[in-house]
Structures are given as C-alpha cells and as structure tokens.
C-alpha positions as CSV (number, residue, x, y, z in Angstrom):
1,M,336.0,119.0,235.5
2,F,332.8,119.1,237.3
3,D,332.5,122.6,237.4
4,T,328.5,123.3,236.7
5,N,329.8,127.1,235.7
6,R,329.3,127.2,232.1
7,D,331.3,130.2,231.2
8,S,334.2,128.6,233.3
9,M,333.7,125.2,232.1
10,R,334.0,127.2,228.7
11,Q,337.2,129.2,229.8
12,L,338.8,126.0,230.8
13,Y,338.7,125.2,226.9
14,C,340.1,128.3,226.1
15,D,342.9,128.0,228.7
16,S,343.9,125.0,227.7
17,W,344.3,125.7,224.3
18,K,346.1,128.8,224.7
19,K,348.3,127.2,226.8
20,F,349.2,124.7,224.5
21,K,349.6,127.1,221.5
22,Q,352.3,129.0,224.2
23,Q,354.1,125.4,224.9
24,Q,353.0,126.1,228.6
25,L,352.9,123.2,231.0
26,L,349.5,121.4,230.8
27,S,348.0,119.7,233.7
28,P,346.6,116.3,233.1
29,L,342.9,117.4,232.3
30,E,344.5,120.1,230.3
31,Q,346.1,117.5,228.2
32,Q,342.6,115.3,227.6
33,I,341.2,118.6,226.2
34,V,344.0,119.5,224.0
35,R,343.7,115.9,222.5
36,V,340.2,116.5,222.1
37,V,340.9,120.1,220.4
38,K,343.3,119.3,218.1
39,L,340.9,116.7,216.4
40,H,338.6,119.3,215.9
41,P,340.3,122.1,213.7
42,E,336.9,123.9,213.5
43,Y,336.8,125.2,216.7
44,H,340.4,126.4,217.2
45,Q,339.4,130.1,215.6
46,M,336.8,130.0,218.2
47,L,339.0,129.0,221.3
48,A,341.3,131.4,220.2
49,S,338.6,134.2,220.7
50,P,337.5,133.5,224.3
51,D,336.0,137.1,224.8
52,V,333.5,135.9,222.0
53,S,332.7,132.0,222.6
54,I,332.5,131.8,226.3
55,K,329.2,134.2,225.8
56,A,328.0,132.6,222.6
57,E,324.5,130.7,222.3
58,F,324.5,127.9,219.9
59,L,321.0,127.9,219.1
60,P,320.2,124.3,217.8
61,E,316.7,125.8,216.1
62,Q,318.9,127.9,214.4
63,G,321.0,124.6,213.1
64,E,324.2,125.5,215.3
65,S,325.7,123.1,217.4
66,N,327.3,123.8,220.6
67,P,331.3,123.0,220.1
68,F,331.8,122.9,224.0
69,L,329.1,120.4,224.2
70,H,330.7,118.1,221.5
71,M,334.0,118.2,223.4
72,G,332.7,117.4,226.0
73,M,331.0,114.5,225.3
74,H,334.3,113.2,224.0
75,L,336.0,113.6,227.2
76,G,332.8,112.0,228.8
77,L,333.2,109.1,226.6
78,H,337.0,108.8,227.5
79,E,336.0,108.8,231.2
80,Q,334.1,106.1,230.5
81,I,336.2,104.0,228.4
82,S,339.0,104.6,231.0
83,T,336.8,103.0,233.7
84,D,334.9,100.4,231.6
85,R,331.5,102.3,233.1
86,P,329.0,101.0,231.9
87,A,330.8,98.0,232.1
88,G,331.0,96.6,229.0
89,I,331.9,99.7,227.1
90,V,335.3,99.0,226.5
91,E,334.8,96.2,224.3
92,C,332.0,98.1,222.6
93,Y,334.6,100.8,221.7
94,R,337.0,98.6,220.8
95,A,334.9,97.0,218.0
96,L,333.8,100.1,216.9
97,V,337.4,101.6,216.5
98,V,338.1,98.7,214.4
99,K,335.0,99.4,212.3
100,Y,335.2,103.3,212.0
101,G,338.7,104.3,213.2
102,E,338.7,106.1,216.6
103,H,337.4,109.5,216.3
104,D,334.6,108.6,214.0
105,A,333.9,105.7,216.4
106,E,333.4,108.2,219.4
107,H,331.0,110.0,217.2
108,K,329.0,107.5,216.9
109,M,329.1,106.5,220.3
110,M,328.3,109.9,221.3
111,E,324.5,110.0,219.6
112,C,323.7,107.2,221.8
113,L,325.3,109.0,224.8
114,G,323.4,112.0,223.6
115,E,320.1,109.9,223.8
116,A,320.7,108.0,227.1
117,I,321.2,111.5,228.5
118,W,318.1,113.0,226.6
119,M,315.9,110.0,228.0
120,A,317.1,110.5,231.3
121,Q,316.3,114.2,231.7
122,R,312.9,113.7,229.9
123,N,312.3,110.8,232.8
124,Q,314.0,112.6,235.5
125,T,315.7,109.4,236.0
126,A,319.4,108.0,236.3
127,P,320.6,107.1,232.6
128,D,319.7,103.5,231.6
129,E,322.9,101.9,231.3
130,L,321.8,98.8,229.5
131,A,319.7,100.7,226.9
132,Y,322.9,102.7,226.5
133,L,325.0,99.8,225.9
134,E,322.4,98.1,223.6
135,C,322.5,101.5,221.5
136,L,326.0,101.1,221.2
137,K,325.9,97.1,220.2
138,K,323.9,98.3,217.3
139,L,326.3,100.5,215.6
C-alpha cells in the first residue's frame, strides 16, 4: 500500500473493486479497500472506468474532491485505529462512533487528519500527534 506512484495506487483501487464485483479472491489489503468503497456508492461508477479515473485530475479550485484521497484517508484512519497510533486515537474513535456512528465519525476525524497533514507539509515537519489528538477530542 505504500507505493507512491499515483496511477498504480489508483489502479489498485479499481482492480480491487473489479475483483470484488467478479467475486474473486481478495488480498487483505484489497478487502480493506473494498470495505471503504462499499461505503461510497458515489465512487462505484468511477472505479468501474479505470481508463478515465486513473488519469483524472481532481481540482479543488473547481469544486472537485479527490475520491482516491478520500478513500485513502479512510484507510489511513483504519491503520491508525488498528495500531492505536497516535496513542489515544482508539479512545477518541470509540467516543466519536457513539456520537456520530462509524462512517460519520471517520469523516469527522478526516478533517483533523487533513489539517495535521497540511500543517506538517506547510511547516516541513512530522505531523504533530498531540495537536491531532486535541483536534479529535474537540469533535
């Protein structure tokens, strides 16, 4: 999953969805991807057209959001929660699930994750885990 080539990562999403639709055996990573894709029916058609979606540009200045980034953030959260890293994220997640439900809790958490990543990029530092956790606790 740690490939940095945008097109190959996007291809993985499309291939995972195709394999699921064809009832083929999925790797553990493909199972995780399909779990996230199932929650987003608005992306199903796009993933079924890899020739278009892999090369697509999603421009925020034109009001477009990047579905691959969105799904990737879900996967990133799942990884953080499964390892409780940063320490305390599981507790935050559980509280947010009670308050918002699982999928909506993840969307709320993604706002904090996006902010933490943006700040780290802007400051050219590692993400501030304490600030990230504080953001989550305020939700």
